N, C-alpha and C positions, 0 to 999 in steps of 0.2 A: 504495501499500500504505499502509497505516496507521501512524505512529510510534510509539515506543516512550516509554513514560513515564518520565521522569528522577527518579531516587531520591531526589534533592537537592529542588526543586522543585516535584514530581507533574506537571509538565508535557510533555504529547508532543512531545518537540523530537529523540529520537535516532532517526536514521535508519536503515533498513537496512543500510546500507553501514560504518554506524560499528557496529553490533552484530555485524556479522560480523569487524569489524577488531579488537573488544575480545575476540573468540574466539579471537585469532592472538597473543594476549599483549599487546597495545597498550592504550594508555591513550586513552580518547576525552573529549571534554569538549561540556558542554550548552552549545546555541546563544544560551540564556537567562539561564542564573545561572554560567556558568563554571565549573560545579562538574567536578572531575575525577571519571571512574569508570573500572571496569576488570572483564572479568568474573570471579567468586569463584573466585580462585584454588585453591580446594580442589576444588571440582568439577570444575574446566579441568585441572587436574593428573591427577584420575583418569581422565577422558576422552582424556586423551594416553595416558594406560597403557594402557587398551584398545585405542586406535588403535595403538599399538607393539606391542601382542601379536597385532592382527589382521594388519598387517604381517608380524612374524617368523612366525607361525604358519601362515597360508592361504600365505606365499609360501614357506616352507618346502614345505609340501605341496605345493605348484603342481610346484617344480622335481624333488622326491624322486619323486614318482607321475608325473609329465609329465602332469600333467591339465589340462585346459582349465577344468574344472569348479571346482579351487579356487581359479583367477586371478580368476574369475568370482565365487566367493564372496566374495575378498578386495576387489573392486572394489565388491559390493553393499553388504559391512559398511562400507568406507569413507564411501559416500556414506550410509548412515544415520548414522553417527557425526559428519560434516561436519552433518547434519541439527540433530542434540541439540544444537550449539554456539549455534543461536539460540535455545534454551529457556536457556541457563544465566543467573541473575540477574545484575545489574547491582550493584556494591558501590561505596559512597562512598569515595572518597580524601581523605586530609587536601591542603587546597592547598599548592602549592610556595610556601617561605618564601625568596623570592631574595635577601633582606637579611641572612642570618643569616650569622654570622662563622666559626662551629664547623662 
């Protein structure tokens, strides 16, 4: 699979595993320029809000109505939302300053 372009050095160095890891609120690093990156936190927060709503609504309805259809809808919605994580753009982060005294 084709790698993803680094927003710092514009080289395709980000792997699929790193991109999915960034979708789970993790910091990733470019292999060439050592730039710190993360998924766009605003979009990621909205996506996790929708994911939480999906679990609460369809999970509640599956239990309340004793319906397998709502449970399947919850699983399908979860899969679709997880797919969208791949398309969240990466943002550059400031480098860590390990010598800071403050």
